[in-house]
C-alpha positions in Angstrom: 80.8 105.9 79.8 84.3 104.5 80.0 87.0 106.0 77.7 87.4 104.7 74.2 90.5 102.8 74.9 88.8 100.7 77.6 85.9 99.9 75.2 88.2 99.0 72.4 90.4 96.8 74.6 87.3 95.0 76.0 85.9 94.4 72.5 89.2 93.1 71.1 89.7 90.9 74.1 86.3 89.4 73.7 86.9 88.7 70.0 90.2 87.1 70.7 88.6 85.0 73.5 85.8 83.9 71.1 88.4 82.8 68.6 90.4 81.0 71.3 87.2 79.2 72.5 86.2 78.2 69.0 89.6 76.8 68.4 89.6 74.8 71.6 86.1 73.4 71.2 85.9 72.9 67.4 89.1 73.2 65.5 91.3 71.3 67.9 89.5 68.1 67.1 90.0 68.7 63.3 93.7 69.3 63.9 93.9 66.0 65.7 92.7 64.5 62.4 95.5 66.2 60.5 93.8 69.5 59.4 96.2 72.5 59.8 95.4 75.3 62.2 93.6 78.4 60.8 95.9 81.5 61.0 93.1 83.7 62.4 92.3 81.3 65.2 96.0 80.8 65.8 96.3 84.6 66.3 93.4 84.7 68.7 94.8 81.8 70.6 98.2 83.5 71.0 97.0 87.0 71.9 94.0 86.3 74.1 95.9 85.5 77.4 98.0 88.6 77.0 94.9 90.8 76.3 93.0 89.2 79.2 95.8 90.0 81.7 96.1 93.6 80.5 92.3 94.1 80.7 92.1 92.7 84.2 95.1 94.7 85.5 93.9 98.0 83.8 90.3 97.6 84.8 90.5 96.4 88.4 94.1 97.0 89.6 96.3 99.7 88.2 96.2 102.1 85.3 99.0 104.4 84.1 98.4 108.2 83.7 100.5 111.1 82.5 100.3 114.5 84.3 99.4 117.0 81.5 99.5 120.3 83.4 100.9 122.1 86.5 97.7 122.3 88.5 99.0 119.8 91.1 102.4 121.4 91.6 104.5 120.9 93.7 103.1 117.4 94.4 102.9 116.4 90.7 104.7 118.0 87.8 104.0 118.1 84.1 106.0 115.1 82.7 105.2 112.8 85.7 103.9 109.3 84.9 101.9 107.8 87.7 100.0 104.6 88.6 96.4 104.9 89.7 95.0 102.3 92.1 91.7 101.4 90.4 90.3 99.3 93.2 90.7 102.0 95.9 87.2 103.3 95.2 85.4 100.2 94.1 85.6 97.7 91.3 83.9 98.9 88.1 83.1 97.2 84.8 85.4 98.3 81.9 82.6 99.6 79.5 80.0 101.4 81.5 82.1 102.0 84.6 79.3 100.8 86.9 80.4 99.7 90.4 80.4 96.0 90.8 82.0 95.7 94.2 82.4 98.4 96.8 86.0 98.4 98.2 86.4 101.9 99.7 85.7 105.6 99.6 88.0 108.6 99.1 89.5 110.1 102.2 90.4 113.7 102.8 93.8 114.4 101.3 93.7 111.6 98.7 95.0 112.5 95.2 92.2 111.2 93.0 91.7 110.8 89.3 88.2 111.3 88.1 86.1 112.0 85.0 85.7 115.8 84.6 82.0 116.3 85.5 81.4 118.8 82.7 83.2 116.6 80.0 83.4 113.0 81.2 85.7 112.0 78.4 88.5 114.0 80.0 90.4 112.7 83.1 91.2 115.2 85.9 93.5 114.7 88.9 93.1 116.8 92.0 93.3 116.4 95.8 90.1 115.5 97.7 89.4 118.3 100.2 85.7 117.9 101.0 83.7 114.7 101.8 79.9 114.3 101.5 78.2 116.6 104.0 81.2 118.8 104.6 81.1 122.6 104.4 84.1 124.0 102.6 85.0 127.7 102.9 87.7 129.2 100.7 88.1 132.8 101.6 91.1 135.2 101.0 93.1 132.1 100.0 92.5 130.5 103.3 90.8 127.1 103.6 88.3 126.1 106.3 86.6 122.8 106.6 83.5 122.0 108.7 83.2 118.2 108.7 79.9 116.5 108.7 79.3 115.1 112.1 77.4 112.0 113.0 75.0 112.0 115.9 76.8 112.2 119.2 80.2 113.1 117.7 82.1 116.3 118.6 83.5 117.5 115.3 85.6 120.6 115.2 86.1 122.8 112.2 89.5 122.6 110.5 91.3 125.7 109.7 94.0 124.7 107.2 97.0 126.7 108.2 99.3 127.7 105.3 102.9 127.6 106.8 105.6 129.0 104.4 108.3 126.5 103.6 111.8 127.8 103.7 114.4 126.7 101.1 111.7 125.0 99.0 112.4 124.5 95.2 111.1 127.5 93.3 108.2 127.0 90.9 107.0 129.5 88.3 103.8 130.6 86.6 104.0 133.0 83.7 107.6 133.9 84.6 106.6 134.8 88.2 107.8 132.8 91.2 105.2 131.0 93.3 105.4 130.7 97.1 105.4 127.2 98.7 103.4 126.5 101.8 102.6 123.4 103.9 98.9 122.7 104.4 97.6 120.4 107.2 94.3 118.7 106.5 94.4 116.9 109.8 95.3 113.5 108.5 97.5 114.6 105.6 100.1 117.3 105.4 101.1 118.4 101.9 102.6 121.3 100.0 100.7 123.9 98.0 101.6 126.9 95.9 100.1 130.4 96.0 100.6 133.2 93.5 100.8 136.6 95.2 99.9 138.3 91.9 96.5 136.6 91.6 93.5 138.0 93.5 90.8 135.7 94.6 88.5 134.9 91.7 85.3 134.8 93.7 83.0 136.0 90.8 84.0 132.9 88.9 83.3 130.5 91.7 80.6 127.8 91.4 77.3 129.2 92.7 75.5 126.9 95.0 72.0 127.8 96.2 71.7 128.7 99.9 75.4 129.3 100.5 77.7 132.3 100.5 79.9 132.8 97.3 83.0 131.5 99.1 81.2 128.5 100.7 80.3 125.1 99.4 78.3 122.3 101.0 79.3 118.9 99.5 76.1 116.9 98.6 75.8 113.3 99.5 77.6 111.0 96.9 79.9 113.9 95.9 83.4 115.2 96.7 85.1 118.6 96.6 88.5 118.6 94.9 91.2 121.2 94.6 94.6 121.4 92.9 97.7 122.0 95.0 98.7 124.8 92.7 95.9 126.9 94.2 95.9 129.9 91.9 96.5 127.9 88.8 93.9 125.1 89.0 90.5 124.7 87.5 88.7 122.7 90.2 85.6 122.3 92.4 85.7 126.0 93.2 84.8 126.8 89.6 82.7 123.9 88.3 81.2 122.2 91.4 81.5 118.7 92.9 82.8 115.4 91.7 80.1 112.7 91.6 81.1 109.4 93.1 80.4 107.6 89.9 83.1 109.7 88.1 85.9 108.5 90.4 88.6 106.5 88.5 91.1 105.7 91.3 93.7 106.9 93.7 97.2 108.1 92.6 99.7 106.0 94.5 103.0 105.6 92.7 105.2 107.6 90.3 107.0 105.3 87.9 108.7 107.8 85.6 109.2 111.6 85.5 110.6 113.5 82.5 112.1 117.0 82.4 110.0 118.9 79.9 111.9 122.3 79.7 113.1 122.2 76.1 113.8 125.6 74.6 111.6 126.9 71.9 114.8 127.3 69.8 115.5 123.6 70.0 115.4 121.7 66.7 113.6 118.8 68.5 109.8 118.9 69.2 108.7 120.2 72.6 107.3 116.8 73.6 110.8 115.2 73.5 112.0 115.0 77.2 115.3 116.8 78.2 116.0 114.5 81.1 114.7 112.1 83.8 113.9 113.2 87.3 114.9 110.0 89.2 114.6 111.7 92.6 110.8 112.0 92.1 110.1 108.2 91.6 108.3 106.4 94.3 105.1 106.6 96.4 102.8 109.6 96.0 101.6 111.5 99.1 
């Protein structure tokens, strides 16, 4: 089920469109005879084009999202505002989110927005690590990927090397500094964070029948997603796989980024930004 805003926007647009159509087919003739325009139909006539454009853009092209947490640091920070490309993973209707036209599938390394499988009313954003048929191994904070191979192909397993990044900005979790590494997924290189204080949480991992506790085989029609802030992310390691029908779109552009480090002693609310991070604006990788 689509989120409530999409449903409300669709209903309001349809009502405004009905008023506009009624005015064009019925009331316009009466106005030609000297009858004044009804205020309600006049309102529908004026707002329908605007609502229709917003609905089309938001449903099929781009939708804005705000990053609510630090699970995707250092790639995305709390206070970032991004645009999500809705048509990247197919065109969907605005109410039931059923695919109308297939336009593409997630690729390894994509930053994807999706409906949280355990609570579809909540949007999550993570990086796509595993594709359908892949075997994902996350052991001792090291990532291994065994891609699904088609008949006749020679597919090699990917060991994602974590190379420490020197002179990287310092990020914190609970007052402790995190270490920045560069991870190479083969087609995409990106930075991740690891917390040396945190031991692997294997007992809390999602348990899949027929696999080891640190291994996951991605079912057909599903994806394995992880946060770049590895030790501070609730992702596929803990709740399983992302169904294809839960995909919302691909994060492609950052249009605003606010500093959100207001002191608890400030007289202003914590949600009031303290500054703008202009250097972060642009394409997302």
